[in-house]
N, C-alpha and C positions, 0 to 999 in steps of 0.2 A: 273441175281442173284447178281453179284458183285456190281451192282449199288445200291441196297438196303444196302449192307454192308458198302460201302463208306458213303452213306447217314447217317447211324446210327452213325458212328464215327464223321462225320462233325457236326451232330446235338448235339452230346455230347460235342464236342469242343465249339460250340456256347453256349451251357448252362454254361459251365465252364467259358468262356470269359465274359459272362454277370454277373456272380457271382463275379468274380474278379474285374470288373469294378466298383462295388459298395463298396467303402471303409468301409462303415457302417457295412458290413458283417464281416469284419476282426475285427473291434472294438468290435462287439457283441460277436464274438467267443472268443476274448481275455478275455472279462468280464466273460464269461461262464466258460472258463478254470480256471480263478482265483477263482471263486465261488467253483468249484469242488475241487480245491487244498485246499481251506480253510476248506471245509468239511472234507476232508481226514486228513489233518494235525491236526484237532481238535477232531479227533476220531469218525467222522461221516462217511457216505458212500454215494455213488451214486446208486440210484434205477433207472433202465431203463425199459421202456415199449413200445409196439407197436403191430400192427396186421400183420399177414402174413409175408411178406418180411421184414417189419419194426420190427417185433419181432425178426427175425433172426438178424437184425442189432443191436437191443437192447442186444441180447445175445452175439454177436460178441464184442461189446463194453465192456460188463462186464467181458468176459473171458480174454480179452487182459489185463485188469487191475489186475484180480486175478491170472492170469497166467503169460505169458511172451510176451512182445512186440518185442523189438529188442535185448535187452541184459538182462541177469539175474538180478534180484533184488527182494526184498521181495514183496509178494502179497499186493495189495491194495484192500480196502473194496468196492466191487461193486456187484450188483446182478440184474439180469433181471427177470421180473415177467413172468415166463414161466413154473411154476409147474402145470402140467396137472391136478393133483387132486384138487388143489386150484381152478383153472380156471373152471373146470367142476362142482365143488361143488357150487361155487358162481353163475355161469351162471344158474344152475338149480334151486337154492334156491332164487336168487334175480334178476337175469337177466344179460345178457352178458355185459351190459353197466357198470356193477359194478365190473368186474373181476380184474381190476387194482386198483381201489379206495379202495376196501376192503383190498388189500394187503398192500397199503400205510397206511391205517388206523391201521393195525396190526404192521407193521414193521417200519414205517417212524417216524423220530424224528426231532425235531427242530435242525437246522444246517445241516441236510442231503439235498441232491439235487436230484430232480427227472429229469431224461432225458425222455421226452415224444416225440415219433416219430410218425408222421402222415403225409402222403403225401398230404392229403386233408386239414388237419388242423381241420377236423370236426368229427373225430372218437368219437362217444359218450363215449366209455370207457376211452379214453385218456382225454376227457374233464372232466369226473368225477374224474379221477386220479389227474388232476391239482387242482381241487377244494379241494380234500382230502389233498393234499400236502400243499396247502396254509393254510388249517385249522390246520396242524401240525406245521406250522412255517417253512416250507421248501421253498427253492427257486426252480424255475422250468426253465429248458432249453427246448425250443421246437425246433425240427427239422421238418420243415414244407415244404409245397409246394402249388402250385395253389393259390397264393395270401395269404396263411396263414390261411384261414378259421377263425372260431371263436376262435381258440386257440391263434392266433397271439396277440390279445389284452388281453389274460388271463395269458400268461406266462411271466416270468421276463426277459428272454433273447430269443426272437424269431429270428430264422434263417430261412428265407423263400427262397426257390429255385424258381426262376421265370421261371416255366415250367409247362406245362399241362400234360405231360406224366409221369405216375408214375415211369417207369423205368428210365428216365433221372433224376428224383427227387432222387431216391434211389441211383443212381450212385454218385450223389453229396453227399448225406448223409454219404455214407461210407467213402468218402474222408474227410469229416468234422469229422467224428468219429475217424479216424486214426490221424488226426491233433489234436483233443482233447487229445487222449492218449499220443501223443508225448509231447504236452504242459504240461500235468499233470506230466509226468515223468521228464521233464526238470526242474520243480520246486521241486518235492518231491525227486528225485534222480539225482541231477545235475552232480554227478560224472560219470553218464553214458553217458554224452555228452561232 
């Protein structure tokens, strides 16, 4: 039993080490943070989306910005697409692939940023959300895995975890999300650091 546990942690460490070794990952993260900061400072917001565990990560990202991360500070404008009435209405009337794009169509504005999270990079509803965001004049940050899928070439800031297991990818995604939040706070509320 303990052998599988140590393997899980060693594999997680290998995934992190591989990510750190590619300096382009940090450069893209910095650009994504700057884009989100620009949106917030200019009266815009960040809208996040994802499926399953990635929806939980999208919600986690939004609540850390609207609530509290490490220290008290005013709330920042962020929202995850997780309204069950919206999701079931759109899924029923249009199809599941439009649950995020219809929300972006309704609430997204030029200058906002979409954070789209997909471990495969091929989630149809995330792909549609990216299209809708670009039609609105929004920039898109993609947290991806498994080579980046179709989304890699469609988003403005692709951050791809080079792993095949969704759990390893999601573990990295949450680290990136926490780094995004810290990076945003450091610029919007520098007095907290």
